[in-house]
N, C-alpha and C positions, 0 to 999 in steps of 0.2 A: 451232573448226577452225583449222588452221594458215593464217596469212595467205598464205604462199607457194604454197598449193594453190588459191587463189581468184583468179578473174579480176576485172577492174575492176567488172563488173556485180555480181558476187557481193559484193565488198567494199563497194560502195555500199549494197546491201541489208543487209549486216551492220551498217553504221552506222545505217541506218534502224531496225533492230531494237534496237540499243543506245539509240537515242533513245526508243523506246517503253519500254524497261526503266527509263531515267532518269525518264520521265514518271510512273511508278507511285508514288503517295504512300506514304511510309513507314507511315502509319497503316493503309493497306489490308493491307500485309504483316502487321502486328501483329494487326489485327482478325481476319484469316483464321486465324492460328495460335491465337488465343484463342476461336475458334468464334463470334465476334460477327458475322462476315460469313460466310454459308454458301455463297455462290457469287459469283465476281467478274464479274458481267455487265458492269460498267463497263469493266473491263480488256479483255474480249473485244470489246466494242463499239468501243473505241478502236483495237484491233488491226485490226478489220475496216475501220474508217474510213481507216486508213493503208494498206490493201491489203497487209497482212502475213500474213493467214491463207491457208494452202494454196498456197504459192508455186509448187508444181510442177504444179498443176492447170491446165487450159487457160484462156487469157484469156477465151474465150467464156463460161465459167461463173464468172469472177471471180478466177482465179488469175493467175500470171505466166509460165506455160509454161517453168518452170525444171526442174531435175533433182534427183536424190536427194542429190547432194553438197551442193547449195545448201540443201535441206531440213534436212540434218543440221547444217549451220552455223547455220541459224535456230533449230533446236531447242536447240542448245547455248547460244546467246545468251539465249533466253527462259528456259532452265533456270537461268541465273545469277541470275535474279530470285528464284527459289525453285522447288523441284521441283514443287509443286502447280500453279504457274502454267503450267509446261510441260505438265503432265498435262491440264489443262482446255483449253489451247491446242491440243494434239494430238488429243484425243479427237474433237472435232467436225470441225476443219479437215483433219485427216489421216486418222483412222480412218473416220469415218462418210462423209465426202466421197469418200474413196478407193473405198469400196464402191459408192457411187452412180455416180461417174464411170466406173468400170471395168465395172460390171454393170447399171446402171440405165438406164431410158429417158430420152430427151431431156426428156420432160414432168417426170420426177422431178428431173432436174438443174435445170430451170428453176424448179421449185417449191421445192426444198430447198437445192440447192448454192449458187445465186446469193445468196439472202438470208443463208445461213449464213456464207459467205465475206465478206460485207459487214458482218457483225456485227449483223445485225438479228434473227436468231433463233439458238437454241442447240440442240445435240444431244448425245445420250449413246448409247453402245453397250451393249446388254444381252446379255451372254453368260453370266456366272457365275450359278449357281443354288445354292440351299441344299444340294443333294445332290451338286454337282459344280462344281469350278472348272476345273482343267486337263482334266477329263474332258468335253470339249466334246460328244462324241457321246452322252453320257448325259443330254442335255437332256430334261426332262419337260414343259416348256411345250408346249401344243398349240393348233393352229389348225384349225378345222373349217369346211368350205364353208357359206355361207349366201347363196345367190343369187350376185350379183356381188361379195360380200364374204366375209370370213372372220371367225369369232368366235374371238378369241385369249384364252386363259386360262393363267395360270401365274405364277411369281414369279421375279424376278431380284434379286440382292443384290450389295453392294459396287460399285454402279454409279457410277463417277465422273461428276459432272455431272448426276446425276439431279435434284437439287433445282432446277436452273435450266433444264433441257431443255424445249424446245417440242415436240420429237419424238424418237423412239427408234429405233435400229436393233436389231431383235429377231430372234433365232433361235428357231424353234418347230417342233415335230414336226407334219408334215402327212400322213404316211403311217406309221401305227403298225405296219403289217405289214412294212414294208421293213427292210432291214438298217440299223443305226444311222446309218451315214454316207450313206445314200441316201434317207432319209425326212425331212430337215429343209429348211425354207424360211426365207429371210431377208425380213423385212418392214420397212417404214417405218411407224411407228405414231405418230399425233399424240396429244399430251396432250389428254385429254378424257374423256368418259363411259367408264367401264370401266377407267380407268387411274388408279391412285393411287400417290403417292410419299411415302415417309417418310424424313426426314433423322434418322437415329437412331444412327449409329455413334460411339462414343467412341474416335476414332482416336489412336494413339500419335503420329503426325505426319501431314503432308499434309492438314491441316485446311483447311476453307474451300473445298474443291473440290466440294461438293454431293454427296458420296458417300452413297447411300441405297439403300433397298429399293424396287423397283418391282413393283407387283402388278397383274396384268391379270385382269379378270373379265368375260368375254364382250365384250371390246373389239371393236367393229366396224372392220375394216380393209379398205379397198377392194382387190380383187384386183389393181388397177392399181398398188398400192403394193408389190408383190413386187419385190425386188431380184434380178435374174438370172432364174432359171426356177424353176418349182414343183419342190420336192424337190431343188433344186440349190444348197443353202446351202454345201455343201462347196467349190464353186468360189469362192464369196465368201470363205469362211474361209481358204482357201489363200492368196489374194492379200493378205488382211488381216494375215497373219503378218509381212509386211515392215514396214508402218508401225507395227504394234504393237511389234515387238521391236527393230528398228533405230532407230526413233524414240525408244524408251525408252533405248537405249544412249546416243544422242547427247545427250539432255537430262540424263542422269545426270552426264555430264562437266561440263556447265554448272552443275549444282546443287552439285557438289563443289568447283568452282573457287573460289568465295568463301571456303570454309573454309581452303584453302591460302593464299589472299591474306591473310586476317586473321591466320593463324598466322605467316606470314612477317613481316608488319609487327610483330606482337607480339614475336617473338623477336629482332628488331633493336633493340627499345626496352627490354625487360625485362632487369634485371640480377640476377645471383646470384653470390655469392662474388667480387664486385668486377668481374665481366665481363658483357658482353651474352651472353645464353644461346645465341645462334646461333653463338658461338665454341666451344661444347662439341659434340663429335662426337655425343654421345647425343641432342642436339637437331637439329643440322644434317643428320645422316644420315637422320633420320625425315622432315624436310622434303624432302630430296633424293629419298627413296623415293616420297613422295607426288607430287612433280613428275614423276618417271619414270613412275609408274603412269598419271597423267593423259595424258602424251604418248603412251605406248604405247596407251592407250585411243583417243585421237584417230586414231592411225595405223590401228588396226583398224577403227574406224568409217568412216574415209575409204575404205579399201580395199574394204570391204563395200558402201559406197554406190556406188563405181565399178562393182562387180560387178553391182549391181542395174541401174544405168544401161546397162550393156553387155549386159543380158539373157542372162547365162550360164545354163546348164542348171539347172532348178529344184532337182534333188537336191543339187547342189553349193551352190547359193544358200541352200537350207534349212539346210545345215550351217554356212555362213559366218554367216548371220544369227543362228542359235542360239548358236554359240560366242561371237560378238561380244556378244550380250546378256548372257551369263553372265560372260565375262571382264571386260567393262567395268563392269557393275554392282557386281561384287565388288571390283574394283580401286578404284572410286570410293568405296565404303564404307570400304575400308582407308585410303585417302588422307584421308578426313574424320576417321576415328578417330585417325590420326597427328596431324592438326592439333589435335584436342582434347588429345591426350596431351602435346604439347610446351608447351601453354599451361597445363597443370596444373589446379588447382582452379577457376580463373576461367573456364576453357573449359567447365566443367560447369554454369555459371550462364547466366542470360539477359542478362548484361552484354555478352556477345558473341553473335553469331548461330550460332556453331558447334554448340552443343547442338541447336538446331532443325534444322540441316542434317543432323546425324547421325541424328536421329529420322526426318526426312523420307526419307532415302536408304534406310532399311530396307525401304521398300516396293518399291524397284527390283528386288530379287531375287525378289520374290513375284508381282507382278502381270504381266499379259500373258504368262502361262506361267511357272511357277516355274523356278528355275535347275536344279532336279533334272530337270525335263522337258527343258530345253535340253541337258543332258548326255546324256539318253536319245536325243534326236534326233541330236545330234552323233555319238555312237557308232554309231548305226544307219547314218547316211549315210557315215561314214568307212569302215566295213567294206564297204559297197556299192562305194565308190570304189576300195578296195583290190583287190577282185575284178576290176573293170574295168581297172585299171592292169596287173594281171598278164597280161591278155589282149592287151595292146598289143604290136606288133612291136618297138617301141623299148624295151621293158621290160628292165631289167637285174636279174637275180636276185642281189641282194646277199647272200643267204644263203650263196652259194657262195664269197664272198670271205673265207674263213676256212681256216686250215691243215687243220683236221679236218673240213671240210665234207662229205667223202665217207664219213665213218665212220658208216655206217648203224646200227651196233650201239648207238651212243650217242644217236641221235635217236629216242627213245621217246616216243610221244604218247598211248598208252593203257595 
């Protein structure tokens, strides 16, 4: 995040996060990428000990009572350590905690949010299923009443943090007769009987985040562990859109930043044809493009974060969050590829971390809603806004600002 957009308290917090990033051992980063370390519990425990998890949540539950602008700054700084670090940092402290803080009972906040934000327990969100990722309402996992409990059965996959999670935020169908968006319920499910986790994915990047398959077989879940209301998972899902997609955008900037830093340093030292290669426009213009993309991404993330903090209407917010996620993730991917390109063959090896960064960032445009879905949402909301604008008394019909605007014979639409 731009320093000049932060107040003193936010800058102090930024420096605290940077100290955490410096604390992480180099070997932890390497072991995660090589799948020797499947989930970084030590990292999350240290973040919790330093009170850096979930800074925007209320102090009462372990947060710092800060805002979305601050959260985006934190996510960018954690992302600089590696995209997967920001993924596991955000899944529990931002996504799962957000659902409980906004929709859960005080009992659930006491039992789950407090220890999670202090780094004593870990959580994962279970949304994607084998038959559907972006098709949230196609959920086939089911929960049936059993006294004051529910019996939950189903399968979730690609669940970041599954390997290390002590509990799961799970969406399941509780009314098979209702319309798809009206028959789902959100539960907190403890790891235990009826819950099995398999760490099995050979991921291209973002390794070490505990991504796995979670299978529920008649797992007994107390009715008191419902987040929100019965058959009201849509309410939870709608609010989760913000931490999922805006948080993803912010941390992608952080993850791309080291690639540009490394490439900048390399091009000032590497010589070809008797000159440092940053003196060639073919190199320096690609570095300039990468820097511009990261700054444009920051501007977009900051603006959208302010919009969330100001609680603008949800339809407009949905568009801003969706287009931010798409633009930022794709821009950061391009910036990282530019960094690799100007470094030549050495950038394609593990002598520098750029190849890992490029691999990791490919996830950014896929998870938390694919970028194609982001375009769909953006287009839908934009056309809705257009119709509303046309009805405003202050609306100027720009179509009439043309010499032939009144030539009806030329305006043929069918």
